[in-house]
C-alpha positions in Angstrom: 0.0 0.0 -0.1 2.8 2.4 0.9 4.5 1.8 -2.4 1.2 2.6 -4.3 0.9 5.9 -2.4 4.6 6.7 -2.9 4.1 6.0 -6.6 1.0 8.1 -6.7 2.5 11.1 -5.2 5.8 10.9 -7.3 3.8 10.8 -10.6 1.5 13.4 -9.3 4.5 15.6 -8.5 6.2 15.0 -11.6 3.0 16.0 -13.7 2.3 19.1 -11.6 5.8 20.3 -12.2 5.6 19.5 -15.9 2.5 21.7 -16.0 3.9 24.6 -14.1 6.7 24.8 -16.7 4.1 25.7 -19.4 2.3 28.7 -17.8 1.2 29.9 -21.1 -0.6 26.7 -21.8 -2.4 27.4 -18.5 -3.4 30.8 -19.8 -4.4 29.6 -23.1 -6.5 26.9 -21.5 -8.5 29.6 -19.6 -9.1 31.6 -22.7 -10.2 28.5 -24.8 -12.4 27.4 -22.1 -14.2 30.6 -22.1 -14.4 31.1 -25.7 -15.8 27.5 -26.3 -18.4 28.1 -23.5 -19.5 31.3 -24.9 -19.6 29.8 -28.4 -21.9 27.0 -27.2 -24.1 29.4 -25.4 -24.6 31.5 -28.3 -25.3 28.5 -30.5 -27.5 26.6 -28.1 -28.8 29.2 -25.6 -31.2 31.8 -25.6 -30.9 35.7 -25.6 -33.6 36.2 -23.1 -32.2 33.3 -20.7 -32.5 33.9 -16.9 -29.6 34.0 -14.7 -30.7 30.6 -13.5 -30.7 29.3 -17.0 -27.2 30.5 -17.5 -26.0 28.9 -14.5 -27.7 25.7 -15.4 -26.0 25.7 -18.7 -22.6 26.7 -17.3 -22.8 23.8 -14.7 -23.4 21.4 -17.4 -20.5 22.6 -19.6 -18.1 22.5 -16.5 -19.2 18.8 -15.8 -18.7 17.9 -19.5 -15.4 19.7 -19.7 -14.1 17.9 -16.6 -15.5 14.6 -18.0 -13.7 15.1 -21.3 -10.4 15.1 -19.4 -11.1 12.0 -17.6 -12.2 10.4 -20.6 -9.1 11.0 -22.8 -6.2 11.0 -19.9 -5.5 7.1 -20.0 -5.3 7.0 -23.7 -3.3 10.1 -23.9 -0.9 9.0 -21.1 -0.4 5.6 -22.9 0.3 7.1 -26.2 2.8 9.6 -24.6 4.5 6.8 -22.7 4.7 4.6 -25.7 6.6 7.6 -27.7 9.2 8.2 -25.2 9.8 4.5 -24.4 8.5 4.8 -20.8 5.3 2.3 -21.3 6.9 -1.0 -20.9 8.7 0.1 -17.8 5.3 1.3 -16.2 3.6 -1.8 -17.3 6.3 -4.1 -15.8 6.4 -1.9 -12.5 5.1 -3.5 -9.1 2.6 -0.4 -8.9 -0.5 -0.8 -11.0 -0.4 1.3 -14.0 -4.1 2.4 -13.0 -2.7 4.1 -10.0 -0.1 6.1 -12.3 -2.9 7.0 -14.7 -5.2 8.2 -11.9 -2.1 10.4 -10.4 -1.8 12.0 -14.0 -5.5 12.7 -13.9 -5.5 14.5 -10.7 -2.5 16.6 -11.8 -4.3 17.5 -14.9 -7.4 18.4 -13.0 -5.5 20.7 -10.7 -5.1 23.0 -13.7 -8.6 22.5 -15.0 -10.0 23.4 -11.5 -8.0 26.8 -11.6 -9.2 27.4 -14.9 -13.0 26.8 -14.0 -12.6 29.2 -11.0 -11.1 31.9 -13.3 -13.9 31.3 -15.8 -16.5 31.3 -13.2 -15.2 34.9 -12.0 -15.3 36.1 -15.6 -18.7 34.5 -16.4 -19.8 36.6 -13.3 -19.3 39.9 -15.0 -21.1 39.0 -18.0 -24.2 37.7 -16.4 -24.1 39.6 -13.0 -23.6 36.5 -10.9 -23.6 37.5 -7.3 -21.2 36.0 -4.6 -24.1 33.4 -3.9 -24.2 32.3 -7.4 -20.4 32.0 -7.7 -20.5 30.1 -4.4 -23.1 27.7 -5.6 -21.3 26.9 -8.9 -18.1 26.0 -7.3 -19.8 23.9 -4.6 -21.6 22.1 -7.3 -18.1 20.7 -8.4 -18.3 18.6 -5.0 -21.3 16.8 -6.5 -19.1 15.8 -9.4 -16.5 13.8 -7.5 -18.2 10.4 -7.9 -18.2 11.2 -11.9 -14.5 11.5 -11.4 -14.0 7.8 -10.7 -16.8 6.9 -13.3 -15.4 8.7 -16.0 -12.1 7.5 -15.2 -13.2 4.1 -15.5 -14.8 5.0 -18.9 -11.7 6.5 -20.0 -9.6 3.3 -19.1 -11.7 1.4 -21.7 -9.8 3.7 -24.3 -6.7 3.4 -22.3 -6.8 -0.4 -22.8 -7.5 0.0 -26.5 -4.4 2.4 -26.7 -2.2 -0.2 -25.2 -2.3 -2.1 -28.6 -3.3 0.5 -31.1 -1.3 3.3 -29.3 -2.7 6.1 -31.3 -6.7 6.2 -31.4 -6.8 9.0 -33.7 -9.9 11.3 -33.3 -12.1 8.5 -31.8 -12.0 10.2 -28.3 -12.6 13.6 -29.7 -15.9 12.1 -31.5 -17.0 10.4 -28.2 -16.5 13.8 -26.3 -18.5 15.6 -28.9 -21.3 13.0 -29.0 -21.4 13.3 -25.1 -21.8 17.0 -25.3 -24.9 16.4 -27.3 -26.4 13.2 -25.5 -25.9 14.3 -21.9 -27.7 17.1 -19.9 -25.3 19.8 -20.7 -28.1 21.8 -22.4 -31.2 20.4 -21.3 -32.6 17.1 -20.4 -33.2 15.8 -23.9 -32.1 12.1 -23.4 -33.3 11.4 -19.8 -32.6 7.6 -20.0 -29.0 8.3 -20.8 -28.6 9.8 -17.3 -28.4 6.2 -16.3 -25.6 5.5 -18.8 -23.4 8.3 -18.8 -21.5 8.8 -15.6 -21.6 12.4 -15.1 -25.1 13.2 -16.7 -27.1 12.4 -13.4 -24.8 14.5 -11.5 -25.8 17.4 -13.6 -29.3 16.9 -12.8 -28.5 16.5 -9.1 -26.4 19.7 -9.1 -29.2 21.8 -10.9 -31.9 20.5 -8.5 -29.7 21.6 -5.5 -28.9 25.0 -7.0 -32.6 25.7 -8.0 -34.3 24.2 -5.0 -31.8 23.6 -2.2 -33.0 19.9 -2.0 -30.9 16.7 -2.6 -32.9 13.4 -3.3 -31.2 10.4 -1.5 -32.8 8.1 -4.2 -31.1 10.2 -7.2 -27.7 10.2 -5.2 -27.8 6.4 -4.7 -28.6 5.8 -8.5 -25.7 8.3 -9.3 -23.3 6.5 -6.9 -24.2 3.0 -8.4 -23.8 4.1 -12.1 -20.2 5.6 -11.3 -19.1 2.5 -9.2 -20.3 0.2 -12.2 -18.3 2.4 -14.9 -15.3 2.4 -12.6 -15.2 -1.4 -12.0 -16.1 -2.2 -15.6 -13.3 0.1 -16.9 -10.6 -1.0 -14.4 -11.4 -4.7 -15.2 -11.2 -4.1 -19.2 -8.1 -2.3 -18.7 -6.3 -4.9 -16.5 -7.4 -7.7 -18.8 -6.0 -5.9 -21.9 -2.8 -5.1 -19.9 -2.4 -8.9 -19.1 -2.8 -9.6 -22.8 -0.3 -6.9 -23.6 2.3 -8.6 -21.3 1.5 -12.2 -23.0 1.6 -10.9 -26.6 4.0 -8.1 -26.5 2.6 -5.1 -27.9 5.2 -2.8 -26.5 7.0 -2.5 -29.9 3.8 -2.1 -32.0 3.7 1.9 -32.1 
């Protein structure tokens, strides 16, 4: 257990230090985050939208943005490690590779959360959010936490595929775009998918809490269950392909 914790902290620290070396990348992420949200809102929002409606859309977008990172981090890490020749070393390590991938995810989310806070403040000027609205938006991130594990598990499926293919091309990007329109980012157009997409039910719960101040224990249990299933399925799928990787030697197939 201690080895896993040490390996997690080491990988996390390395990733954070690497990100801190590229400050302009962090600034560009904030700018891109803001531009994409406003573009989406202009295309799919309403000119006479109320403050509450803009907050609901903003929360949906934040959840999708974080989920996109969780979805792509495993495949991206596998591809990068394969390019620099570190993949075989990490796979053969005594520390499970899923631990190292999760550490990389947490490091990536650190930069993402700071971007979200910055964009939330920017949005406050455009839509006249008060301190209460800003506080609600930031607190809604806590409701996202179960989705962190569910989407990580979802992403591990693509990470497992990347162990063999190394480069999945635009597949993950296409899935991210599909999730943007199929989840509850803009409105509840596909309610049934809330039981399939890890973070979709979380959006509904966050909006209910912000709009009414209430939390449904039944909804929370479903939300936790959906994300637990995705985490377990993704982890088992990744580990199965990892064992196959070791047996058949896919390391040199990049």
